[in-house]
N, C-alpha and C positions, 0 to 999 in steps of 0.2 A: 504494500500500500504506500503510495506517495502521499505524505501528509501535506495539507495546505499550509499557508503562512499562519504562524502561531503568534499569539499575543502573550507576553509575559508582563506582569505588573509587579512592582516591588520597589524597595528603597534604593536599590543599586543595580547597575547593569549586570545582567546574567553573564557569567563567565565559566568556562570549563573548570577552572581551578576552584570554583565555589561548589561544585557538585560533589555531594557525599555518596558513598556506595549505598546501594539499596539494602535495606534491613527490614525484615519482617517485624511487625509490631503485634503485641498481644491485644492491646486495648482498642485497636482500630482496624477496620477492614482495608486500610490503605497501608502502603509501605512507607517507611521513612527513607530519606535520601532522594537523589535524583532532582528533577525540576518539573514543575507543573505549568502547563500552558493551556490555552483554550483557542480554538480557531478564530482568527481575526475577522471582524466584520466592520467595515468602514462606517456604518451607521450607528451600531450599538456597542462597538468595542469588541465584545465577545459575550458568550453565554455567562462566563464567569463574572465579567463586569456587571452584568444585569443581576445576577444572584447576589453578589456582594453589595450592590447598591440597594437591593430590596431588603437585605438582612441588616446591614449596618449603616448604609448611606456612605456615599463617596464624599470625602471632605471637600469643602468649597474650593480649596486650592487644587484639587484633583490628585490623581496618583500617577506615578511615572510608568510609562509603557514602552515596551520594546517589541519590535517585530522580529521574529526568528524564522529564518528560512531553513526548513529541514533538509538534510542531505537526501538526495534521490536514492541512496543505498540504505537508508534507515529501515530496519526491520520492525515494523509497527503492527502489533496485533490489534485488530479492530473489533470492538464489541458493538454490534449493530442490532443484536437480538438476544433474547433469553438463551437461545441455543448456542450462541457464541460464548456466553458466560458459562454455560454447562460444559462446553468443550474445554474452556480455560481451566475450570475447576477439575475436570477429570484428568487433565494432563499436568496440572500444577497444584494438586491437592496438598494442603498442609494439615498434618495430624499432630496434635499435641496430647500427651497423656493427661494433662490437667484440664483440658478443654472438652466439654461434652460433644458428642458426635453431631448433635443437631446444630451446632455452630459451625458453619462451613467457612473455611478460610483458604485463601490462595497463598501459595509459597512463591512470593515475588522474587525472593533471592534466586530460586531455581529458574523462574521464568526469565529473569534478566540474563541468564546464560544463553537463551535462545532468541530473545527479542531485545530491541533497543528501547521500546516504548509500548504502552498499551493506550489505545484511544477509545474513549467512550463517546459514541455519537449521541445526538439528541434522542433519536429513536431508541437506541440501546439504553439510554438512561430511563426512558419511560417504561421500557419492558423489564428492567432489572432493579429499579429502585426499591420496590416492595415485593419482588418475586420470591417464590419459595420452591425448593428448600434452600437456595442460595440467593443472595441479593447484594446489591451495591448501595445500600441505603445511605451510606456516608458520602457517596459521590454525588454532589449536588447539582451538577450541570455537565454539559458537553465539555470534555476536557481530554488532555493527553498527559500521562505521567511518563516522562522520559527517564529511563534508567541510567543513561549516560549522555554525554554531549554529542549531539548529532546535527549540528547546525552549520550551514555554510556562510550565513550572513546574519549579523545582528544590527538592527537599526533603531535608534532612539526616535520615538514619535512624539515625545513631549508628555504633557499632563493630560490624562483622560479625566474628563469631568462627568458628572451625572448626566446620563442620557435618559430622557423620558420618551418612551415609545407610546404613541397614541394610536389606537386602532379605531377606525370608523366603521361601524356596522350599518349596513343598509338592508332593508327588507324588500 
């Protein structure tokens, strides 16, 4: 899968040297380390920007944004359906003696040996956020978790400010 241009928001420019190795976490269905992005949209910023704004509000001064151009060679696993999540779980199941079997976890450390990133599409999010027996309920929006640096270009685009999307419904 060739990943589209990604948006990274943070206090400082994303750099290869700042990426920590992927580590499984007990308390969260996400892995630690790597870098998180969301697909860039020139009108709304990204799905992540929209979720962040709705939950906490973007500060009046905005948040710094960088566009990241993924390498064409990046090995990205795409979750676009519940079946994609099931495949990921069956191939990268994480079993812990202290965790009951009804809690389904992914071994992201193992997955990072085969893939450079995992991308959750908007459709994938809607199908997996509250799915059973495995779900991605802590993944709040379309996003990509990069396990390592896979970017050919980084471009600062300035401050991203609150974007309000108005929808007009007609009957």
